[in-house]
N, C-alpha and C positions, 0 to 999 in steps of 0.2 A: 210606139217604142218611147218615146221621150217622157210620154206620162207615167208607164211605169219604170223607168227610169229615175225619175224623181223622187216616187214612193220607196224604190229601193234604198235611195241617197236619204231620203228623212227616216226612214228605219234604221241607217246606219247611225245619223246622228243621232236620234235618241237612245242609242245603244251605248254611245260611246260616251254621252250627257252623264246616264245611269250608273256607267262604269265610275266615272269622274263624280259623281256623287256619294259612290258607294266607297270609293278609295277615300274620299277625303273625311267620313264618318269613321272610316276604319282608323284612319290617321287622327282624327280627336280622340277616340277611345283609347289609342295606345298612349298619348299624351298624355290623358288623364290619370290613368294606369301607372304612368312613370311617375306622375306628380305624386301619388298616393303613396307609392313607394316611397319617395324621398320621403315624405310625411314622417312616415313610419320608421326610417330609418334614422331619422332626427332625434325620434323620441329617446329620451334616456332608456339606458339598459338597465335592466332589473326592474323598471319600473310597473306596479301595479295599480288595482282599483283602490282608491282608499277604503283604508280599514273603517270598523266601527268607531274608533276614536278619534279619529280625524277629527271632526266637527264635533265631537261629544262635548256636551249635551247640547242639542236644540232645543228639549221642550220641557217642562217642569218635571221634577226628581220627587217621588214619594217613598218615607222612610214608616217600615212598619214596625210597631212596639206590641209585642208580646203580653205586658203587661196593662193594668188600668192607668185611667190617666191622672198626673198629678203624683205619679211616684218619683224616685231618684234617675229612674232613666227616663222619662218622660221627661222631666223638666231638663235633665242633661241635654237629652236632644234638642227640645228645643231653646234650647241656648247657645248649641252649636250650630243649627239653621241658618240663620240671618248670615253669619260667617261664612258658612257654607255655599250659599246664595251668590254670596261678592265674589268668593273665588271663582265657582263655575259659572258662573252669569245666567242662573236658571232659578227657578222658585223651587224650593225645597220645601215638601210639606211633610209633618208628620202626622200618622195617623194611629190611633191606640184599637189593639185588636185582639184585647185579652180573651181568654177562652182554650180550652182541651189542655192545661199545665203547658200552655205557649204552641201548640200544635195548630192552631188556629192559623196565627200570624207566620209561622214556619212555614205552613204547607202553600200559603199565598205568595211566599217570597220564591220558596223553591220551585215554584210550576210556573212563575212568571218567567216571559219572554228575557233572554239572557243578553239587555240590550243596556244593561245599567241605569235603566227609569223606576227599577222597581228594585230598594232596598231593603234591607231588614237590620234588626237590632237582635243579637242573642246572647246569651250567658250559660251558666252550665248547665239552667234548669231546661229551659227549651231545646237547647243546643245538644246536649248530651244526655243529661239524665230521662229527660222524657221516652227518645226513641230507644232507650236502653229497656227501659220498661213497659213501654204500651207499645201497641203496633199504632203506630201514627203514619205510616207512610213515607217516612224519610228517614235518613242517616246522618249522623255527621260528614260522611263524606258527600253526601246531596250539595252542597254548597260550596264557594269558595270566598276565601277571606280577604276582606278587604284592610282591615286594622283594628285593632283593640284602643280603647280611648281612655277606660274606667276601670277602678280595681277598688271593691268594697268589701272589705272584713264583713263579717257577721257579727251580730251580737244578743246575745239572750238578756231582756227586760221583761221588767213585770211595771205594773203602777206604782206611781210614789207611794201611794198609802197600802201598799200590798204588805201583808205581814211576813213576806220573806223580805231579810235582808242581807243574804247572802245565796251564793248556789249552793252551799250547805243544806241552808235551811228550807230549800225548795226543793232538793234531792229527800233529806229527811221526810218532809212532809209527804212526797210522792211516795215513801216506802210505807208510811205508817196507814197510808190512803191510795189503795192501789185503785186506780181508774177512776178516780175524782178528781185529779189536776187536770185543767183543758190549755194545752198548749198551742198557741198558732204559729201556722209556717205561711210561706208565700205559695203555695201551689203544692201539689198531690206527688209531682215529680221534682219538686225545689231539692235545692242543697241542703236548705233548712229542713225539710221534710225527711230527708234520706237520712241527715245527721244525726235528727232527733229520734230515729227508728236504730240507728247504730248505737247511739249514745244508751236508751232504753237495754237492749240487748248487753252491750258490755256491763252497764251496772246494774241488771237485772230488775230495771223497773219497768210499772206498768200506769200508764196514763193516757188522757186523749190525744191524739194528734189531732188538729182542725186544722185543713187546706184550706187556703183562700186563693182567690185571683188577683195575686200581687200582695205586695207590701203595705199598700196605703189600707189596702182590705182588712187586713191584718191590725194594723195599728188603729185603726178604728173600731175594730171589735176589741181591744185592749182598753180602748177610750172609753168604750161604753160600758166595761166590767165585765162581758161578756169572755175573758178567758182570764187565765191565771198568770199567763205570760205567752210571751211572744219571742220567737228568733227570728231576726230581720237583719238586712244590711244595715251597718251604722249610720250609714248617711242619713237613713228614715227614723231612725230612733233618737239623734243625738239635740235635735230641736225640743224634742218634749224632754228630755232629761235635762236641757238649759232651763227649761221652763219649770222645772220641777213637778211634770205629769209622771215622768216616766223614772223608773231607776234601772240603770245598767248593771246585770249582776255578772257577767263575763264575757267575753271576747271568745268567739268559737271557732276562729282559724286561726292558724300556725303562729302571728306574732301578733304583736297589739295594735289596737288601732291610734293611727295620727292622730285622728281627731277625737279619741277617747282615750289619752295614753295613761291614765291610771285607772284604768279597768282590766284587770289579772284577766290573761286565758283562763279556758277551762282546763287546759293543761297544768298551768301554774297553781291552779287550787285542787290539782292531783284528783281531778273526774275526768279520765280517758275515753275514750270514743266517740266524744261530740265534737272532735277538730276535725274540719277539714279544710283544704286551700282550693278556692276554686280559679281557674283562670279568668282574666280580664272579661268585661263586657265589650262588645264592639260590633261592627256592621259587617254583613255578609251580602253577597250577590247570590243571582241561581249559577247553578255550575255551568261552565261554558260560554261565561260572559268573557268578550275579548280582553285580552291581556293589557290593551293600551288602556282601555274603559276603567279595568280594576285599577291599574297604575295613577289614574289621574283621581279617581276617588279617593287611593290612599292618601296620594299626595296633599288633598284638599283634605281630608282630616286632618293629618300631620300639622298642616299651616293652622287651622281651625283651633286644636288644642293647644297650640302655643301662644295665641292671640290672648292679649291680655285682658279684652274685656268678657272674651270666654272665661277665663281663670275666675275672674273676680264674679262672674256668672254661678260657677260651679263652687266658688268658697259660701257663695248664699245659701248652696244646698249642700254644703258640707261633704263634696267630692274633688279629690285630686285628679284634674286631667293627665292620665300617662299615655302616652302613644307608644304603639308596639306595633310594627312594620306587619305586613300581609304574612310574610313568613314566620314571623315571632308568632302571631295569633294563632295560624295554622298548626303549628308546633306543640304549642299549650293547650288545645283542642284535643291533638290527636292524643297527647301524653294523659291527660285528662280521663278521654273517653278509656283510655285502656285500662285506666286506675279502675274507673267504674265498671267498666265491662267484667271485671276480675271479682269485683266483689257486689256486685248487684244479679240478681234474676228476674226474668220477665215474667 
């Protein structure tokens, strides 16, 4: 009987020990849960996971250019890049990707991850005219604006030894020799190409329109006497005018150029139909890029365009840095897109 009692006593003791251990474990769990709850309660109300722009950027940024290397756009971005790097704290690489009237570069930007690491340059040609006239897989609504920074009037120029001394003489020769005169443009869907098409229709002219992959190629063709004239941004023409290799016959935007102030507009010379007013060139990102990332890029662009060294570099390539905000840039493109949509047929 004693032996059996001892086993029963031992069993009761083990049971009590088990209950004690389990109770302790349960108590510990409650304490930990309570501590966790306290920690959560202590967190600031309304706090959320950090947005993409909180630490942006943490790696290099690429800016894709839809034109050939050495042109006004390429050179302007290479002047901006060092300042953007200082402001953003990351490497900024400028990559030239001409082709498809700007569609090659634009598509790569638009289809990139919307995280702010793939940025693109656009102007009226690749940003508006190309998607309106060709099925390229994007429209003006498929990108978010960062901001504008350059405003280039367009000019019509001929070689310095050309027989044409005025716009009137060029037009007279075109009328006398239909389809003989060759005029180069910066692309098949560029403002210069569309403007010259409108000019030909308005003035009842017949001449050969020759599109190139950017202003540099058109300039080189005129230097090689493979063209009779070109229409290009004034910044890519001025140095050759100053070196007496080109003659500027007309400014073909609404107002005279600040860097070619003595050259009359085509309207002032009573030749209607050639005038156009493209929006500024600037930076874009893929649709859906976080607002704080866009804001950081836009602010960096604003600071860079105001920098003295950047202005000096821009002076050397005959461009005046003029910043426009993302909202202003978007508005200019929407208005211009509406204008071209009403005046162009796909």
